[in-house]
C-alpha positions in Angstrom: 3.2 51.2 -66.4 4.9 52.2 -63.1 5.2 55.0 -60.6 7.5 55.6 -57.7 7.7 58.4 -55.2 10.9 60.2 -54.6 12.4 63.1 -52.8 14.8 64.7 -50.4 14.5 66.9 -47.3 14.9 70.5 -46.6 18.2 71.6 -45.0 16.6 73.8 -42.4 13.0 73.0 -41.8 11.1 70.2 -40.1 10.2 67.5 -42.6 6.7 67.9 -44.1 5.5 64.8 -45.7 3.2 66.5 -48.0 6.2 67.9 -49.9 8.6 65.1 -50.8 10.8 66.8 -53.3 13.3 69.4 -52.0 15.5 70.7 -54.8 17.2 73.8 -53.5 19.0 72.3 -50.5 19.8 68.8 -49.4 21.5 67.5 -46.4 23.7 64.5 -45.6 24.4 63.0 -42.3 27.2 65.5 -41.6 24.9 68.4 -42.0 26.4 69.8 -45.1 24.1 71.6 -47.5 24.6 72.4 -51.1 22.7 73.9 -53.9 20.8 71.4 -56.0 18.4 73.5 -58.0 16.7 76.8 -58.2 17.0 79.4 -55.6 14.2 81.3 -53.9 12.6 78.7 -51.7 13.3 75.3 -50.3 10.8 73.3 -52.5 10.7 73.4 -56.2 7.1 73.1 -57.5 8.5 72.1 -61.0 9.6 68.7 -59.6 6.0 68.1 -58.5 4.9 69.4 -61.8 6.9 66.9 -63.9 5.5 64.1 -61.7 2.0 65.4 -62.3 2.4 65.4 -66.0 3.9 61.9 -65.9 1.0 60.7 -63.8 -1.5 62.2 -66.2 0.4 60.6 -69.1 0.3 57.2 -67.4 -3.4 57.4 -66.7 -4.2 58.6 -70.2 -2.3 55.7 -71.8 -4.3 53.2 -69.8 -7.6 54.9 -70.5 -6.7 54.9 -74.2 -6.0 51.2 -74.1 -9.3 50.1 -72.7 -11.5 52.8 -74.3 -10.4 51.6 -77.7 -8.5 54.7 -78.7 -5.3 52.8 -79.3 -6.7 49.7 -80.8 -5.3 46.2 -80.1 -4.5 42.8 -81.6 -4.7 41.0 -78.3 -8.4 40.3 -78.2 -8.8 38.0 -81.2 -9.5 39.9 -84.4 -7.4 43.1 -84.8 -9.2 46.2 -83.7 -7.9 49.5 -85.2 -7.6 52.7 -83.2 -10.8 54.5 -82.8 -9.0 57.7 -83.7 -5.7 57.4 -85.5 -4.4 60.9 -84.7 -5.3 60.6 -81.1 -3.8 57.1 -80.9 -0.6 58.5 -82.4 -0.1 61.2 -79.8 -1.2 59.0 -76.9 1.1 56.2 -77.9 4.2 58.4 -77.1 3.1 59.2 -73.6 4.8 56.1 -72.0 8.1 58.0 -72.5 7.1 60.1 -69.4 7.5 57.0 -67.2 11.3 57.7 -67.2 11.0 60.5 -64.7 9.3 58.2 -62.3 12.6 56.2 -62.0 15.3 58.6 -62.8 14.3 61.2 -60.2 13.7 58.7 -57.3 17.0 57.0 -57.9 18.7 60.4 -58.1 17.3 61.7 -54.8 17.7 58.4 -52.9 21.3 57.9 -54.0 22.4 61.6 -53.7 23.3 61.6 -50.0 25.3 58.4 -50.3 27.2 59.7 -53.4 27.9 63.1 -51.7 29.3 61.4 -48.6 31.6 59.1 -50.6 32.8 61.9 -53.0 33.5 64.1 -50.0 35.5 61.4 -48.3 33.1 61.0 -45.4 31.4 57.9 -44.0 28.1 57.0 -45.7 25.1 58.4 -43.9 23.0 55.8 -42.0 20.0 54.6 -44.0 17.8 53.1 -41.4 15.5 56.2 -40.8 15.6 57.1 -44.5 14.4 53.6 -45.4 11.6 53.6 -42.9 10.4 57.0 -44.2 10.5 55.8 -47.8 8.6 52.6 -47.0 6.0 54.6 -45.1 5.6 56.8 -48.2 5.1 53.7 -50.3 3.3 51.0 -48.3 0.3 52.6 -46.4 -1.3 54.0 -49.5 -0.7 50.7 -51.3 -2.2 48.6 -48.5 -5.2 50.9 -48.3 -5.9 50.5 -52.0 -5.3 46.8 -51.9 -7.8 46.4 -49.0 -10.5 48.3 -51.0 -10.0 46.4 -54.2 -9.7 43.0 -52.5 -13.1 43.5 -50.9 -14.8 45.3 -53.7 -13.4 43.6 -56.8 -11.8 40.4 -55.8 -13.6 38.8 -52.8 -15.1 36.0 -54.9 -11.6 35.1 -56.2 -10.2 34.5 -52.7 -9.2 30.8 -52.5 -7.2 30.8 -49.4 -4.9 32.8 -47.1 -2.0 32.8 -49.6 -4.2 34.7 -52.1 -4.6 37.5 -49.6 -1.0 37.4 -48.3 0.8 37.5 -51.7 0.2 41.3 -52.3 0.7 42.1 -48.6 4.2 40.5 -48.8 4.8 42.1 -52.2 5.1 38.7 -53.9 2.3 38.9 -56.4 4.8 39.4 -59.3 6.5 36.1 -58.5 3.7 33.9 -57.3 1.8 31.6 -58.0 3.7 31.4 -61.3 6.4 34.0 -61.9 6.4 33.7 -65.7 2.6 33.9 -66.4 0.3 36.9 -66.0 -1.5 37.1 -62.6 -3.4 40.4 -62.6 -5.6 41.4 -59.6 -8.7 43.4 -60.5 -8.1 47.0 -59.7 -4.3 46.6 -59.3 -3.3 45.7 -62.8 -0.3 47.9 -62.7 0.6 48.0 -59.1 2.9 45.1 -59.6 5.7 47.7 -59.9 5.5 48.5 -56.2 7.4 45.3 -55.2 10.1 46.1 -57.8 10.6 49.6 -56.5 10.8 48.4 -52.9 13.6 46.1 -53.9 15.4 49.0 -55.6 15.0 51.0 -52.4 16.9 48.2 -50.6 19.4 47.8 -53.5 20.7 51.4 -53.8 22.4 51.5 -50.4 23.9 48.1 -51.2 25.3 49.5 -54.5 26.8 52.4 -52.6 28.3 50.0 -50.0 29.8 47.8 -52.8 31.2 50.9 -54.6 32.5 52.7 -51.6 35.9 51.0 -51.1 36.8 51.3 -54.8 35.6 54.9 -55.1 37.3 56.0 -51.9 40.7 55.1 -53.4 40.4 58.2 -55.7 42.7 61.0 -54.5 40.3 63.8 -55.4 36.5 64.3 -55.6 36.6 64.0 -59.4 38.5 60.7 -59.2 36.1 59.4 -56.6 33.1 60.5 -58.7 34.5 58.7 -61.8 34.9 55.5 -59.8 31.5 55.9 -58.3 30.0 55.9 -61.9 31.1 52.3 -62.4 27.6 50.8 -61.6 25.9 52.9 -64.3 27.0 50.9 -67.3 26.6 47.7 -65.3 23.0 48.6 -64.6 22.3 49.5 -68.2 23.8 46.2 -69.3 21.7 44.3 -66.8 18.5 45.9 -68.2 19.3 45.2 -71.8 20.5 41.7 -71.0 17.3 41.0 -69.1 15.3 42.0 -72.2 17.0 39.4 -74.4 17.0 36.8 -71.6 13.2 37.1 -71.2 12.6 37.1 -75.0 14.9 34.1 -75.4 12.9 32.1 -72.9 9.6 33.1 -74.4 8.2 34.9 -71.3 6.2 37.5 -73.3 4.6 39.1 -70.3 4.7 42.7 -69.2 5.0 41.7 -65.6 8.2 39.8 -66.2 9.8 42.4 -68.5 9.4 45.0 -65.7 10.8 43.0 -62.8 13.5 45.0 -61.0 16.0 44.0 -63.7 13.9 45.8 -66.3 14.1 49.1 -64.4 17.9 48.9 -64.2 18.7 51.2 -67.1 16.6 54.2 -65.8 17.7 53.5 -62.2 21.3 53.6 -63.6 20.7 57.0 -65.2 19.3 58.4 -62.0 22.3 57.0 -60.1 24.7 58.6 -62.6 23.0 62.0 -62.3 23.2 61.7 -58.5 27.0 61.2 -58.7 27.3 64.2 -61.1 25.2 66.4 -58.8 27.0 65.2 -55.7 30.3 66.2 -57.3 28.9 69.6 -58.1 27.9 70.0 -54.5 31.1 68.8 -52.9 33.5 70.6 -55.4 31.6 73.3 -57.3 34.7 74.1 -59.3 34.5 70.6 -60.8 30.8 70.7 -61.7 30.5 68.3 -64.7 30.1 69.9 -68.1 26.7 68.2 -68.6 25.2 69.9 -65.6 26.8 73.3 -66.6 25.4 73.0 -70.1 21.9 71.9 -68.8 21.9 74.9 -66.5 22.9 77.3 -69.3 20.7 75.8 -72.1 17.7 74.1 -70.4 15.5 74.7 -73.4 17.6 72.4 -75.5 17.0 69.6 -73.1 13.2 70.2 -73.1 13.3 70.1 -77.0 15.2 66.9 -76.8 12.6 65.4 -74.5 9.8 66.5 -76.9 11.7 64.8 -79.8 12.0 61.6 -77.8 8.2 61.7 -77.1 7.5 62.3 -80.9 9.7 59.4 -81.9 7.9 57.2 -79.4 4.6 58.3 -80.9 5.6 56.4 -84.0 6.6 53.4 -81.9 9.4 52.2 -84.2 9.7 48.4 -84.4 6.6 48.1 -82.1 2.9 48.1 -82.2 0.4 50.6 -80.8 -2.0 49.2 -78.3 -2.1 46.8 -75.3 -0.8 43.7 -77.1 0.8 41.3 -74.6 3.7 40.2 -76.9 6.3 42.8 -77.8 9.0 42.4 -80.3 12.6 42.4 -79.1 13.4 45.5 -81.1 10.2 47.2 -79.9 11.1 46.5 -76.3 14.6 47.8 -76.8 13.2 51.0 -78.3 10.9 51.3 -75.3 13.8 51.0 -72.9 15.7 53.6 -74.9 12.9 56.2 -75.2 11.9 55.9 -71.5 15.5 56.3 -70.4 16.3 59.2 -72.6 13.1 61.1 -71.7 13.9 60.6 -68.0 17.4 62.0 -68.6 16.4 65.0 -70.7 13.4 66.0 -68.6 15.3 65.7 -65.3 18.5 67.5 -66.2 17.0 71.1 -66.4 15.2 70.6 -63.1 18.2 69.4 -61.0 21.2 71.1 -62.5 22.7 73.7 -60.1 21.7 77.2 -61.1 19.5 76.2 -64.1 17.9 79.0 -65.8 14.1 79.0 -66.0 12.3 78.3 -69.3 9.2 80.5 -69.2 6.7 78.3 -71.0 7.9 75.1 -69.4 8.0 76.7 -65.9 4.4 78.0 -66.3 3.2 74.6 -67.1 5.1 72.7 -64.4 4.3 75.2 -61.7 0.6 75.5 -62.4 -1.3 74.7 -59.2 -3.4 71.9 -60.6 -0.3 70.2 -62.1 1.6 70.6 -58.9 -1.2 69.1 -56.9 -1.4 66.3 -59.3 2.3 65.7 -58.7 1.9 65.7 -55.0 -0.8 63.0 -55.2 0.6 61.2 -58.2 1.4 58.0 -56.3 -2.2 57.7 -55.3 -3.3 58.5 -58.9 -1.1 55.6 -60.0 -2.6 53.3 -57.4 -6.2 54.1 -57.8 -6.9 54.8 -61.5 -7.5 51.2 -62.5 -9.9 50.7 -59.6 -11.8 53.8 -60.7 -12.1 52.4 -64.2 -13.5 49.2 -62.8 -16.0 51.0 -60.5 -17.3 53.1 -63.4 -17.4 50.4 -66.1 -19.1 47.7 -63.9 -20.6 49.4 -60.9 -23.0 46.6 -60.2 -20.2 44.1 -59.8 -19.1 45.8 -56.6 -22.2 44.6 -54.9 -22.7 41.3 -56.8 -19.1 40.2 -56.7 -19.3 39.1 -60.4 -16.3 41.2 -61.5 -15.0 40.8 -65.0 -11.3 41.4 -65.9 -10.9 44.9 -67.4 -9.8 43.5 -70.8 -13.3 42.2 -71.2 -14.7 45.7 -70.8 -12.7 47.0 -73.8 -14.5 49.7 -75.7 -17.5 49.9 -73.4 -16.9 53.6 -72.8 -15.5 56.4 -75.1 -12.1 57.9 -74.5 -13.1 61.3 -73.2 -15.8 59.9 -71.1 -13.6 57.4 -69.4 -10.6 59.9 -69.2 -12.7 62.5 -67.4 -14.2 60.0 -64.9 -11.0 58.2 -64.2 -8.9 61.4 -63.7 -11.5 63.0 -61.4 -12.0 59.8 -59.4 -8.4 58.9 -59.1 -7.4 62.5 -58.0 -10.2 62.5 -55.5 -9.3 59.1 -54.0 -5.5 60.0 -54.1 -6.1 63.3 -52.3 -8.2 61.7 -49.6 -5.6 58.9 -49.1 -2.8 61.5 -49.1 -4.4 63.8 -46.5 -6.2 61.3 -44.3 -3.7 58.3 -44.3 -0.3 59.0 -45.8 0.5 62.4 -44.2 -0.7 61.6 -40.7 1.1 58.3 -40.6 4.3 59.8 -42.1 4.2 62.7 -39.5 3.8 60.1 -36.7 6.7 58.1 -38.0 8.8 61.3 -38.2 8.0 62.1 -34.6 8.9 58.6 -33.4 12.1 58.6 -35.3 13.0 62.1 -33.9 12.4 60.9 -30.4 14.5 57.8 -30.8 17.3 59.5 -32.7 20.6 59.4 -31.0 22.9 62.4 -31.2 24.4 62.5 -34.7 28.2 62.3 -34.7 29.6 65.6 -35.8 32.0 65.9 -38.7 35.6 65.7 -37.5 36.2 69.4 -38.4 33.4 70.5 -36.1 34.6 68.2 -33.3 37.9 69.9 -33.4 36.5 73.4 -33.4 37.4 75.2 -30.2 33.9 75.6 -28.7 34.5 76.4 -25.1 32.4 76.1 -22.0 29.3 78.2 -21.8 31.0 80.4 -19.1 32.9 82.1 -21.9 29.9 82.6 -24.1 26.8 84.7 -23.5 24.0 82.1 -23.7 21.1 83.4 -25.7 17.5 83.0 -24.6 15.2 80.9 -26.6 13.6 83.8 -28.5 17.1 85.4 -29.0 18.6 82.2 -30.3 15.6 81.6 -32.6 15.9 85.1 -34.1 19.7 84.7 -34.5 19.3 81.3 -36.2 16.5 82.6 -38.5 18.8 85.5 -39.5 21.6 83.1 -40.2 19.4 80.9 -42.4 18.2 84.1 -44.3 21.9 85.1 -44.8 22.8 81.6 -45.9 20.0 81.4 -48.5 21.1 84.8 -49.9 24.7 83.8 -50.0 23.8 80.6 -51.8 21.7 82.5 -54.4 24.5 84.9 -55.1 27.1 82.2 -55.4 24.9 80.4 -57.9 24.5 83.6 -59.9 28.2 84.3 -59.8 29.0 80.8 -61.1 26.4 81.1 -63.9 27.9 84.5 -64.8 31.5 83.1 -65.0 30.3 80.0 -67.0 28.5 82.2 -69.6 31.6 84.3 -70.2 33.9 81.3 -70.5 31.5 79.6 -73.0 31.1 82.8 -75.0 34.7 83.8 -75.1 37.4 82.6 -77.5 40.3 80.6 -76.2 41.8 82.7 -73.5 45.5 83.5 -73.4 47.9 85.6 -71.4 46.6 87.9 -68.7 42.9 87.1 -69.5 43.6 83.4 -69.0 45.4 84.1 -65.7 42.5 86.3 -64.4 39.8 83.8 -65.3 41.8 80.9 -63.7 42.1 83.0 -60.6 38.4 83.7 -60.7 37.6 80.0 -60.9 40.0 79.3 -58.0 38.3 82.0 -55.9 34.9 80.6 -56.7 36.0 77.1 -55.6 37.3 78.6 -52.4 34.0 80.5 -51.9 32.0 77.3 -52.2 34.4 75.5 -49.7 33.9 78.3 -47.1 30.2 78.2 -47.8 29.8 74.5 -47.2 31.7 74.7 -43.9 29.6 77.8 -42.9 26.4 76.1 -44.0 27.1 73.0 -41.9 27.4 75.2 -38.8 24.1 76.9 -39.7 22.5 73.5 -40.1 23.7 72.4 -36.7 22.4 75.6 -35.1 19.0 75.0 -36.8 18.6 71.5 -35.6 17.4 72.2 -32.0 14.6 74.3 -33.5 13.5 71.8 -36.1 11.8 69.3 -33.8 8.8 69.5 -31.5 9.1 71.5 -28.2 11.7 74.1 -27.2 15.5 73.7 -27.2 17.0 72.7 -23.9 19.4 74.8 -21.9 22.3 72.7 -23.2 21.1 73.1 -26.8 20.8 76.9 -26.3 24.4 77.0 -25.0 25.6 75.0 -28.0 23.7 77.3 -30.5 25.2 80.3 -28.7 28.7 78.9 -29.0 28.2 78.0 -32.6 27.2 81.5 -33.5 29.7 83.3 -31.4 32.9 81.2 -31.5 35.2 80.0 -34.2 33.0 77.1 -35.2 33.4 77.3 -39.0 36.4 75.1 -39.9 37.6 75.3 -43.5 40.1 72.7 -44.6 42.4 72.9 -47.6 46.0 72.7 -48.6 48.5 74.5 -46.4 49.9 77.8 -47.6 53.0 77.9 -49.8 56.1 76.7 -47.9 57.6 80.2 -47.9 54.6 81.5 -45.8 53.9 78.4 -43.8 54.2 78.1 -40.0 55.3 74.9 -38.4 51.8 74.2 -37.1 49.9 75.0 -40.3 47.9 72.0 -41.6 45.6 73.8 -44.0 42.8 74.4 -41.4 41.3 77.8 -40.9 38.9 78.4 -38.0 36.4 81.3 -38.4 33.4 82.6 -36.6 30.1 82.7 -38.5 30.5 86.4 -39.0 34.1 85.9 -40.0 33.1 83.3 -42.6 30.5 85.7 -44.1 33.2 88.4 -44.2 35.6 86.1 -45.9 33.0 85.0 -48.5 32.1 88.7 -49.1 35.8 89.5 -49.7 36.2 86.8 -52.3 32.8 87.6 -53.8 33.6 91.3 -54.3 37.0 90.4 -55.8 35.5 88.2 -58.5 35.3 89.7 -62.1 31.7 90.8 -63.1 32.1 92.0 -66.6 
């Protein structure tokens, strides 16, 4: 059972590696920001919360396997579950794995999809890839070093034994189609698969870009960009039948990168839908609108998927090594659907809160568990080994964990494993992962070359500093902070307005006559509001950038910030006015100051219907 980290970055704060998920604002290479979730802060604890529940579910399933709660047929004579009711409810928990693949794929692909749909060049992926690998590999290598010395030192038969996991080749070598489990890392064979997906997602965007760019509108480009989704789902299902047809009945082979393709495809598809909503809010897909208006229905659907998986149709409960084809297909389906239903209420723009779900997902222990969930995934098998055979750490005579089946009760092993894994994961997170990630961020910031500005900003008439009163450092900092505060308030009000209009449209009968005309005009004004907002927000982002890194802004940066805030730096592009009102030089561009953009948005906002 796998885990992968995921996330995106705040639009206006220095990256903090302890908080990987950013759901309110995200930024692409051009600096544009857009709403992607709830308002009221730049990190959504509920994203950490769903990760925390998924990590707990994963740990519980493995504890139930080896404590005997689930029973098994894989150790000779069939062994029934030690508690049928407990086994029933635990057997549905693998459904939670879906969020570990849907959300990472969504957040990793979102900047790429947003750029393509907006008709801009794809953002460079070098720094992003380095940060992702630094999130994944240091904790993995630390865990591997510990279990290699403590649990596998007597099994070392040469350099290749040590190098295979370091090179992420343990799932393919020495024999790719036979189990090769390392004590203490029985499930970490998913790490190589996810690293390969990290590399594959930018390639998928590159392969889709030319085809998608032929679309004349954001909607057309988004539809074309969805093409890989059914392809990935087909690859996953085809891999299942291919593996079964060749008799490779081995978990490790089933969950090679091809096995993750369906859930990765769902995450990719959600990224495209969300990117369309950010680029062209008036074209927000119906699925996202419905999830925002009725999040409770999606949580109910996720619970139904979990309960269906509890019954394990066409499959068997336990840790049996051989799955039926129909059982594996149901596993694919349940994992993918749960990932879809549990992710949509969390990422849909303007999604309403569900009180009970929100209370669970934002509880501090659950949020912390989510923040260290990668470490919990890495360490929980090692903790079971340390507890079930403590003397083996010193003697070197370590037994495979399957030989320790049933030597500890479920609640005993669950408590020890959870506490031990959370402790080790927290230490790893704070002492290794965060410091290394912060160091890498600083190095990347120092080596970062000036980011090319979007064409619209390059054409903005920002004049020499002689025509602008250059603000001092404190003055510029205060002005930028005020602009960020205004931007966040504007974003929240636009999301509320959009939800208000959506509710009335869904509740009303088919509109005709004057009502239809007024609502159409309201939707047009809302789309224009979002267009102005995105251009305005890009300028605010550029003004924030000199204050985001270490040290104080330079004189040139202060001059640039002063010009951005004082001159007509907000460039809004659109169709030219009607021919009867068009000037010979009109090309659809409108240049506004930051204050002018706020005034224009306020004018459109006040003119929108509120009943």
